Backbone as numpy.savetxt, mean C-alpha at the origin, in Angstrom:
# Nx Ny Nz CAx CAy CAz Cx Cy Cz
27.74 97.80 101.21 27.66 97.43 99.84 27.29 96.03 99.62
26.32 95.81 98.67 25.70 94.42 98.62 26.64 93.58 97.61
26.71 92.36 98.06 27.45 91.43 97.31 26.56 90.72 96.28
27.24 90.59 94.93 26.44 89.81 93.90 26.58 88.47 93.97
25.38 87.81 93.91 25.45 86.34 93.91 25.99 85.80 92.59
26.77 84.72 92.78 27.34 84.17 91.57 26.41 83.51 90.63
26.39 83.72 89.32 25.42 83.10 88.44 25.86 81.58 88.16
24.77 80.88 88.28 24.98 79.38 87.97 24.93 79.15 86.55
25.80 78.44 85.94 25.87 78.27 84.52 24.62 77.38 84.00
24.14 77.74 82.96 22.97 76.85 82.37 23.41 75.41 82.10
22.39 74.50 82.33 22.79 72.98 82.05 23.14 72.85 80.62
23.97 71.99 80.34 24.48 71.68 78.97 23.31 71.05 78.18
23.17 71.53 76.96 22.02 71.13 76.06 22.47 69.74 75.54
21.53 68.77 75.45 21.79 67.36 75.01 22.35 67.31 73.50
23.35 66.51 73.19 23.86 66.52 71.93 22.88 65.94 70.97
22.82 66.60 69.86 21.93 66.12 68.91 22.68 64.99 68.20
21.80 64.04 67.78 22.21 62.81 67.04 22.58 63.41 65.66
23.80 62.99 65.31 24.35 63.49 63.99 23.61 62.76 62.95
23.06 63.70 62.12 22.33 63.29 61.07 23.21 62.99 59.77
22.72 61.78 59.20 23.48 61.34 58.08 22.83 62.00 56.76
23.85 62.47 55.97 23.37 63.28 54.80 22.45 62.36 53.89
22.82 61.00 53.71 22.02 60.17 52.73 21.67 58.79 53.49
20.70 58.19 52.88 20.26 56.86 53.42 21.17 55.71 53.01
21.73 54.93 53.81 22.68 53.90 53.39 22.03 52.51 53.77
21.40 51.80 52.87 20.72 50.58 53.29 21.71 49.33 53.36
22.92 49.53 52.55 23.91 48.52 52.50 25.07 48.74 53.37
24.94 49.65 54.27 26.13 49.88 55.14 26.58 48.81 55.79
25.69 47.80 56.40 26.08 46.81 57.25 26.24 45.48 56.42
26.27 45.49 55.05 26.09 44.30 54.24 27.21 43.36 54.33
28.55 44.01 54.57 29.73 43.26 54.69 29.72 42.38 55.90
29.28 42.95 57.10 29.17 42.20 58.33 28.09 41.15 58.22
27.03 41.38 57.41 26.03 40.34 57.31 26.53 39.14 56.55
27.20 39.47 55.40 27.82 38.34 54.63 28.81 37.55 55.23
29.67 38.13 56.10 30.64 37.42 56.94 29.94 36.52 57.99
28.76 37.01 58.51 28.08 36.26 59.54 27.48 35.01 58.85
26.87 35.13 57.58 26.20 34.02 56.83 27.31 33.11 56.41
28.43 33.61 55.97 29.60 32.58 55.66 30.18 31.78 56.58
30.12 32.31 57.75 30.64 31.56 59.07 29.67 30.62 59.57
28.54 30.68 59.06 27.43 29.68 59.56 27.67 28.22 58.84
27.94 27.10 59.50 28.14 25.91 58.84 26.90 25.50 58.24
27.01 24.77 56.96 25.84 24.20 56.25 25.21 23.18 57.03
23.86 22.98 56.69 23.20 21.78 57.47 23.76 20.49 57.05
23.79 19.55 57.87 24.25 18.24 57.62 23.26 17.33 56.69
23.89 16.75 55.76 23.11 15.97 54.73 22.46 14.82 55.40
21.24 14.48 54.92 20.64 13.35 55.65 21.37 12.00 55.22
21.33 11.11 56.12 22.06 9.81 55.77 21.39 9.07 54.62
22.12 8.50 53.86 21.54 7.77 52.62 20.58 6.65 53.06
19.52 6.52 52.26 18.62 5.37 52.47 19.05 4.02 52.24
18.84 3.25 53.08 19.37 1.76 52.86 18.24 1.03 52.14
18.57 0.56 50.92 17.75 -0.18 49.97 17.19 -1.41 50.74
15.90 -1.77 50.46 15.27 -2.90 51.16 15.99 -4.10 50.61
15.94 -5.04 51.33 16.58 -6.27 50.91 15.76 -7.07 50.02
16.30 -7.44 48.74 15.58 -8.24 47.73 15.29 -9.67 48.27
14.21 -10.14 47.86 13.97 -11.58 48.22 14.72 -12.44 47.37
15.20 -13.43 47.85 16.02 -14.40 47.11 15.29 -15.02 45.91
15.89 -14.88 44.74 15.28 -15.32 43.51 15.43 -16.91 43.48
14.43 -17.53 42.98 14.48 -18.97 42.84 15.07 -19.32 41.51
15.78 -20.20 41.45 16.47 -20.74 40.36 15.43 -21.22 39.29
15.71 -21.07 38.01 14.69 -21.55 36.92 14.63 -23.14 37.09
15.59 -23.79 37.48 15.53 -25.40 37.55 14.51 -25.68 38.67
14.70 -24.98 39.83 13.69 -25.20 40.85 12.28 -25.13 40.45
12.05 -24.04 39.76 10.62 -23.64 39.26 10.15 -24.76 38.34
10.94 -25.14 37.39 10.49 -26.11 36.40 10.35 -27.43 36.99
11.10 -27.82 37.91 10.86 -29.02 38.66 9.66 -29.14 39.43
9.40 -27.88 40.06 8.07 -27.91 40.71 6.91 -27.96 39.85
6.93 -27.25 38.61 5.77 -27.42 37.66 5.62 -28.65 37.14
6.78 -29.37 36.86 6.73 -30.80 36.43 6.11 -31.56 37.53
6.48 -31.39 38.75 5.93 -32.29 39.84 4.29 -32.02 39.87
3.94 -30.82 39.76 2.51 -30.46 39.82 1.78 -31.05 38.55
2.28 -30.91 37.52 1.64 -31.63 36.35 1.53 -33.09 36.36
2.65 -33.77 36.87 2.49 -35.22 36.96 1.50 -35.68 38.10
1.36 -34.79 39.05 0.35 -35.21 40.16 -1.05 -35.00 39.62
-1.24 -34.02 38.67 -2.51 -33.76 38.03 -2.89 -34.87 37.16
-1.92 -35.31 36.47 -2.15 -36.33 35.39 -2.07 -37.88 35.83
-2.04 -37.87 37.23 -2.00 -39.29 37.78 -3.26 -39.92 37.58
-3.28 -41.19 37.14 -4.52 -41.94 36.89 -5.07 -41.69 35.58
-4.67 -40.81 34.71 -5.11 -40.54 33.40 -4.54 -41.59 32.36
-5.36 -42.28 31.60 -5.02 -43.19 30.60 -4.78 -42.52 29.28
-3.65 -42.75 28.65 -3.45 -42.12 27.32 -4.28 -42.81 26.28
-4.53 -42.09 25.25 -5.29 -42.60 24.12 -4.50 -43.52 23.32
-4.98 -44.60 22.72 -4.34 -45.48 21.88 -3.88 -44.68 20.55
-2.78 -45.26 19.95 -2.25 -44.72 18.78 -3.30 -45.02 17.74
-3.36 -43.98 16.82 -4.22 -44.21 15.62 -3.73 -45.19 14.73
-4.29 -46.40 14.32 -3.67 -47.35 13.43 -3.35 -46.73 12.08
-4.08 -45.64 11.75 -3.97 -45.19 10.29 -2.62 -44.38 10.25
-1.96 -44.08 11.38 -0.81 -43.23 11.35 -1.07 -41.84 11.32
-0.13 -41.05 11.13 -0.26 -39.48 11.11 -0.89 -39.08 9.85
-1.89 -38.25 9.98 -2.61 -37.77 8.86 -1.88 -36.54 8.47
-1.49 -36.57 7.21 -0.83 -35.31 6.55 -1.80 -34.45 6.01
-1.51 -33.14 6.09 -2.44 -32.10 5.55 -2.48 -32.15 4.01
-3.54 -32.29 3.40 -3.74 -32.30 2.02 -3.43 -30.96 1.35
-2.48 -31.05 0.38 -2.14 -29.77 -0.25 -3.21 -29.42 -1.42
-3.69 -28.24 -1.22 -4.57 -27.76 -2.17 -3.93 -27.60 -3.66
-4.65 -28.09 -4.68 -4.04 -27.90 -6.03 -4.09 -26.46 -6.40
-3.03 -26.10 -7.01 -2.91 -24.57 -7.46 -4.05 -24.36 -8.44
-4.60 -23.23 -8.38 -5.73 -22.83 -9.25 -5.23 -22.64 -10.79
-6.00 -23.12 -11.61 -5.62 -23.15 -13.08 -5.67 -21.57 -13.59
-4.57 -21.27 -14.27 -4.63 -19.92 -14.92 -5.84 -19.78 -15.73
-6.40 -18.58 -15.69 -7.59 -18.19 -16.45 -7.17 -17.74 -17.89
-5.95 -17.50 -18.09 -5.51 -17.12 -19.48 -4.10 -17.86 -19.66
-3.78 -18.08 -20.92 -2.55 -18.77 -21.01 -1.32 -17.93 -20.64
-0.19 -18.75 -20.19 0.92 -17.95 -19.81 1.82 -17.80 -21.19
2.92 -16.98 -21.06 3.75 -16.79 -22.22 4.32 -18.00 -22.64
4.72 -18.97 -21.90 5.29 -20.17 -22.39 4.33 -21.03 -23.05
3.07 -21.15 -22.48 2.01 -21.90 -23.33 1.63 -21.20 -24.55
1.69 -19.85 -24.64 1.39 -19.24 -25.87 2.37 -19.37 -26.90
3.69 -19.35 -26.52 4.69 -19.83 -27.49 4.60 -21.08 -28.04
4.35 -22.02 -27.20 4.17 -23.45 -27.61 2.91 -23.58 -28.49
1.94 -23.03 -28.31 0.65 -22.92 -29.13 0.87 -22.28 -30.44
1.84 -21.12 -30.43 2.06 -20.57 -31.65 2.75 -21.43 -32.60
3.89 -22.07 -31.89 4.60 -23.13 -32.67 3.86 -24.28 -33.24
2.94 -24.65 -32.37 2.08 -25.83 -32.90 1.07 -25.33 -34.12
0.64 -24.12 -33.87 -0.20 -23.60 -35.06 0.64 -23.37 -36.35
1.80 -23.06 -36.12 2.70 -22.87 -37.32 3.09 -24.16 -37.98
3.20 -25.32 -37.16 3.42 -26.58 -37.79 2.22 -27.13 -38.47
1.07 -26.78 -37.87 -0.29 -27.26 -38.43 -0.80 -26.36 -39.54
-0.04 -25.33 -39.77 -0.45 -24.49 -40.91 -1.64 -23.68 -40.56
-1.86 -23.33 -39.28 -2.98 -22.51 -38.95 -2.60 -21.44 -37.94
-3.44 -20.62 -37.53 -3.12 -19.67 -36.38 -3.27 -18.39 -36.78
-3.12 -17.95 -37.95 -3.31 -16.54 -38.42 -4.59 -16.00 -38.47
-4.85 -14.76 -37.86 -6.13 -14.15 -38.07 -6.40 -13.71 -39.49
-7.70 -13.77 -39.76 -8.08 -13.30 -41.13 -8.34 -11.77 -40.95
-7.63 -10.85 -41.65 -7.66 -9.49 -41.40 -8.13 -8.75 -42.62
-9.01 -7.63 -42.37 -9.34 -6.74 -43.34 -9.08 -5.43 -42.77
-8.30 -4.53 -43.46 -7.89 -3.28 -42.75 -7.98 -2.20 -43.86
-8.76 -1.09 -43.68 -8.71 0.11 -44.51 -8.74 1.34 -43.55
-8.76 2.50 -44.24 -8.73 3.67 -43.34 -9.87 3.82 -42.55
-11.17 3.27 -43.01 -12.43 3.47 -42.33 -12.91 2.17 -41.66
-12.28 1.02 -41.88 -12.80 -0.09 -41.34 -11.63 -1.22 -41.29
-11.78 -1.89 -40.12 -10.93 -3.07 -39.89 -11.70 -4.23 -39.12
-11.27 -5.41 -39.51 -11.89 -6.55 -38.86 -10.93 -7.63 -38.74
-11.04 -8.56 -37.77 -10.21 -9.76 -37.59 -11.03 -10.78 -37.04
-10.67 -12.04 -37.53 -11.40 -13.31 -37.26 -10.42 -14.35 -36.84
-10.59 -14.93 -35.78 -9.66 -15.99 -35.30 -9.76 -17.24 -36.23
-8.76 -18.11 -36.33 -8.84 -19.26 -37.20 -10.03 -20.15 -36.72
-10.82 -20.63 -37.82 -11.90 -21.47 -37.68 -13.22 -20.76 -37.20
-13.33 -19.38 -37.18 -14.38 -18.62 -36.79 -15.11 -18.17 -38.03
-16.44 -18.25 -38.09 -17.26 -17.71 -39.17 -17.12 -16.36 -39.40
-17.02 -15.86 -40.58 -16.78 -14.31 -40.89 -18.09 -13.61 -40.48
-19.25 -14.25 -40.67 -20.48 -13.57 -40.20 -20.45 -13.12 -38.79
-19.66 -13.61 -37.96 -19.42 -13.27 -36.56 -19.03 -11.84 -36.48
-17.97 -11.53 -37.35 -17.51 -10.19 -37.34 -18.50 -9.11 -37.93
-19.35 -9.60 -38.92 -20.26 -8.67 -39.49 -21.49 -8.43 -38.43
-21.71 -9.38 -37.62 -22.69 -9.13 -36.47 -22.18 -8.21 -35.55
-20.89 -8.42 -35.22 -20.29 -7.57 -34.37 -20.20 -6.16 -34.63
-19.93 -6.03 -36.01 -19.85 -4.64 -36.51 -21.19 -3.95 -36.55
-22.32 -4.68 -36.73 -23.73 -4.19 -36.67 -24.07 -3.83 -35.35
-23.45 -4.16 -34.32 -23.84 -3.94 -32.97 -24.88 -5.06 -32.32
-24.89 -6.15 -32.77 -25.76 -7.28 -32.29 -25.34 -7.71 -30.94
-24.11 -7.43 -30.47 -23.69 -7.80 -29.16 -23.60 -6.50 -28.26
-24.13 -6.59 -27.04 -24.17 -5.47 -26.12 -22.74 -5.33 -25.53
-22.34 -4.05 -25.62 -21.04 -3.69 -25.01 -21.01 -3.64 -23.57
-20.13 -4.41 -22.84 -20.20 -4.50 -21.33 -19.21 -3.56 -20.73
-18.18 -3.21 -21.36 -17.31 -2.29 -20.85 -16.39 -1.71 -21.97
-15.79 -0.61 -21.69 -14.79 0.10 -22.78 -13.69 0.77 -22.14
-12.77 1.13 -22.88 -11.56 1.86 -22.43 -11.21 2.87 -23.53
-10.92 4.02 -23.10 -10.53 5.20 -23.91 -9.04 5.42 -23.99
-8.45 5.36 -25.08 -6.98 5.41 -25.22 -6.43 6.70 -25.69
-7.37 7.67 -25.88 -6.92 9.03 -26.19 -5.88 9.63 -25.19
-4.77 10.24 -25.71 -3.75 10.74 -24.85 -2.70 9.76 -24.34
-2.79 8.51 -24.68 -1.82 7.57 -24.29 -0.68 7.29 -25.44
0.50 7.22 -24.88 1.47 6.81 -25.85 1.23 5.33 -26.22
2.09 4.92 -27.30 1.94 3.42 -27.70 2.25 2.57 -26.49
3.29 2.80 -25.75 3.58 1.96 -24.54 2.53 1.85 -23.56
2.07 3.11 -23.32 1.03 3.23 -22.21 -0.33 2.55 -22.65
-0.54 2.66 -23.90 -1.77 2.06 -24.54 -1.68 0.45 -24.42
-0.53 -0.01 -24.80 -0.36 -1.54 -24.73 -0.61 -2.08 -23.32
0.03 -1.31 -22.38 -0.17 -1.92 -21.09 -1.72 -1.78 -20.57
-2.37 -0.65 -21.05 -3.72 -0.46 -20.61 -4.59 -1.44 -21.26
-4.39 -1.73 -22.70 -5.25 -2.61 -23.32 -4.99 -4.10 -22.72
-3.75 -4.47 -22.51 -3.51 -5.65 -21.82 -4.21 -5.98 -20.62
-4.14 -4.94 -19.59 -4.85 -5.03 -18.36 -6.36 -5.04 -18.59
-6.74 -4.23 -19.47 -8.21 -4.16 -19.60 -8.97 -5.45 -20.16
-8.30 -6.05 -21.21 -8.97 -7.25 -21.89 -8.74 -8.47 -20.87
-7.57 -8.57 -20.14 -7.46 -9.63 -19.08 -8.49 -9.52 -17.99
-8.78 -8.29 -17.59 -9.76 -8.16 -16.49 -11.10 -8.37 -17.13
-11.55 -8.10 -18.26 -12.72 -8.38 -18.82 -12.98 -9.90 -19.13
-11.83 -10.48 -19.54 -12.03 -11.99 -19.68 -12.17 -12.72 -18.49
-11.48 -12.40 -17.37 -11.64 -12.88 -16.05 -12.99 -12.76 -15.53
-13.65 -11.53 -15.78 -14.89 -11.20 -15.26 -16.04 -11.92 -16.18
-15.65 -12.64 -17.17 -16.67 -13.28 -17.95 -17.31 -12.33 -19.01
-16.84 -11.16 -19.17 -17.43 -10.28 -20.28 -17.06 -10.82 -21.63
-17.99 -10.58 -22.63 -17.82 -11.12 -23.89 -17.53 -10.09 -24.94
-18.41 -8.89 -24.86 -18.05 -7.88 -25.93 -17.71 -6.56 -25.13
-16.47 -6.04 -25.71 -15.96 -4.68 -24.95 -15.57 -3.87 -26.20
-15.41 -2.62 -25.93 -14.96 -1.69 -26.97 -13.59 -0.95 -26.50
-12.85 -0.79 -27.55 -11.53 -0.04 -27.44 -11.71 1.22 -28.18
-11.57 2.37 -27.56 -11.55 3.65 -28.39 -10.21 4.17 -28.60
-9.66 3.87 -29.88 -8.25 4.28 -30.19 -8.12 5.64 -30.95
-9.20 6.14 -31.37 -9.13 7.42 -32.13 -8.84 7.21 -33.56
-8.89 8.34 -34.31 -8.59 8.36 -35.78 -7.22 8.74 -35.98
-6.43 9.31 -35.11 -5.14 9.68 -35.34 -4.96 11.01 -36.01
-6.00 11.90 -35.98 -5.90 13.12 -36.53 -4.84 14.07 -35.81
-4.67 13.80 -34.59 -3.64 14.75 -34.00 -2.23 14.16 -33.76
-2.06 13.01 -34.43 -0.77 12.35 -34.38 0.07 12.79 -35.57
1.35 12.35 -35.57 2.32 12.89 -36.64 1.88 12.29 -38.03
1.97 13.10 -39.01 1.55 12.64 -40.41 0.07 12.20 -40.52
-0.65 12.46 -39.34 -2.15 12.10 -39.41 -2.28 10.62 -39.49
-1.50 9.76 -39.11 -1.52 8.38 -39.15 -2.22 7.95 -37.87
-3.12 6.97 -38.07 -3.83 6.42 -36.84 -2.86 5.27 -36.16
-1.79 5.76 -35.49 -0.87 4.95 -34.84 -1.55 3.89 -33.89
-2.42 4.33 -33.02 -3.04 3.45 -32.05 -3.87 2.33 -32.66
-4.58 2.90 -33.77 -5.40 1.91 -34.39 -4.56 0.74 -34.99
-3.60 1.13 -35.58 -2.68 -0.04 -36.22 -2.10 -0.83 -35.28
-1.74 -0.31 -34.03 -1.11 -1.16 -32.92 -2.25 -2.02 -32.45
-3.50 -1.45 -32.21 -4.49 -2.30 -31.53 -4.91 -3.43 -32.47
-4.87 -3.30 -33.91 -4.95 -4.41 -34.71 -3.95 -5.48 -34.56
-2.62 -5.08 -34.34 -1.58 -6.04 -34.03 -1.70 -6.62 -32.80
-2.09 -6.03 -31.72 -2.18 -6.60 -30.45 -3.34 -7.62 -30.26
-4.37 -7.31 -31.06 -5.51 -8.25 -31.02 -5.35 -9.54 -31.82
-4.44 -9.44 -32.86 -4.29 -10.54 -33.72 -3.04 -11.32 -33.55
-2.17 -10.87 -32.72 -0.87 -11.40 -32.39 -0.44 -11.57 -31.05
0.25 -12.56 -30.48 0.66 -12.50 -29.21 -0.42 -13.21 -28.28
-0.08 -12.89 -26.94 -0.95 -13.49 -25.95 -2.41 -13.04 -25.90
-2.60 -11.79 -26.31 -3.98 -11.25 -26.19 -4.84 -11.86 -27.33
-4.29 -12.25 -28.36 -5.01 -12.84 -29.56 -5.60 -14.30 -29.01
-5.05 -14.88 -27.95 -5.65 -16.06 -27.48 -7.04 -15.89 -26.64
-7.20 -14.70 -26.44 -8.58 -14.37 -25.68 -9.69 -13.89 -26.75
-9.26 -13.60 -28.02 -10.00 -12.92 -28.91 -10.72 -13.85 -29.88
-11.92 -13.79 -30.16 -12.72 -14.47 -31.16 -12.69 -13.50 -32.52
-13.00 -12.42 -32.32 -13.18 -11.50 -33.43 -13.17 -10.05 -32.95
-12.79 -9.19 -33.91 -12.95 -7.81 -33.65 -13.34 -7.06 -35.00
-14.09 -5.98 -34.76 -14.53 -5.27 -36.05 -14.79 -3.80 -35.63
-14.60 -2.85 -36.54 -14.85 -1.41 -36.30 -16.24 -1.15 -35.73
-16.36 -0.38 -34.84 -17.68 0.04 -34.27 -18.53 0.76 -35.29
-19.90 0.70 -35.21 -20.79 1.41 -36.03 -20.61 2.99 -35.69
-21.13 3.70 -36.48 -21.01 5.26 -36.41 -21.59 5.72 -34.94
-22.63 5.15 -34.48 -23.18 5.51 -33.31 -22.24 5.35 -32.13
-21.14 4.59 -32.24 -20.22 4.41 -31.22 -18.86 4.77 -31.52
-18.68 5.78 -32.57 -17.40 6.29 -32.87 -16.84 5.82 -34.13
-17.43 4.95 -34.91 -17.10 4.54 -36.31 -15.67 4.06 -36.24
-14.76 4.70 -37.23 -13.49 4.26 -37.41 -12.52 4.57 -36.20
-13.04 5.25 -35.30 -12.23 5.66 -34.09 -12.26 4.71 -32.94
-13.18 3.59 -32.99 -13.29 2.57 -32.11 -13.44 1.25 -32.72
-13.23 0.23 -31.92 -13.36 -1.27 -32.34 -14.09 -2.05 -31.28
-14.95 -2.94 -31.73 -15.58 -3.87 -30.91 -14.77 -5.07 -30.76
-14.56 -5.73 -29.61 -13.80 -7.01 -29.42 -14.75 -7.96 -28.75
-14.80 -9.18 -29.53 -15.60 -10.24 -28.97 -14.59 -11.31 -28.36
-14.72 -11.50 -27.08 -13.78 -12.27 -26.34 -14.30 -13.69 -26.13
-13.39 -14.56 -26.02 -13.70 -16.02 -25.73 -14.37 -16.04 -24.46
-15.15 -17.21 -24.24 -15.59 -17.40 -22.85 -14.59 -18.18 -22.02
-14.46 -17.45 -20.83 -13.47 -18.08 -19.84 -13.86 -19.54 -19.51
-12.82 -20.30 -19.07 -13.16 -21.68 -18.78 -14.24 -21.96 -17.59
-14.19 -21.04 -16.61 -15.08 -21.25 -15.55 -16.47 -20.86 -15.94
-16.59 -20.00 -17.03 -17.96 -19.57 -17.49 -18.59 -20.34 -18.52
-17.86 -21.36 -18.93 -18.31 -22.15 -19.96 -19.45 -23.06 -19.55
-20.52 -23.25 -20.43 -21.71 -24.16 -20.03 -21.31 -25.54 -19.97
-21.82 -26.31 -19.00 -21.44 -27.59 -18.88 -22.75 -28.46 -19.37
């Protein structure tokens, strides 16, 4: 009877690597952070040593050196003799003469006119015509002014102005014209048809301004303009000649 050979057992199969059900990218993060924390920080660089500042020279030493250099340069120079006339003072320029009288001069002039019994303008005033003539001026001058014998060199329109605004505007306008050497100017005051009670308020005020106060010192005569220039709504004013424009 034949004997059966014993079977050799099969070699053991290699163990398969255990597969992880999910991907874990941060599995070792704790060990990595501990390794980073245990690493000592780099040493800080040593502080830079500032460069040594050069010693500062005292101001006294510098001034003494400059004085020494100056005296060395001026050695052998002969100073100029003193002027026998002494020190020449700067001449003071005389203040320019005012082109029109001041308020104080006007007040004194008005007082003197009152004492001498003169000074009032000769006035004619109606609804359609007004004229004023300075003392000592021939009335024919106002008539020529009314006819338009003098060329109007500038004008101002007072429509839309209050009495206060018109007074300031007329004052500035006449003074500027006087300084510029203008002789004949025109004031457009209107007829007052749009004012309260249809009164020509500005016309009445213009008559007062031209014949009283400081503006009257600049005026020779005034007269209502002809119809071609507004008639009763405007007035011609003949100014005196400024002192610098007077013929010599």
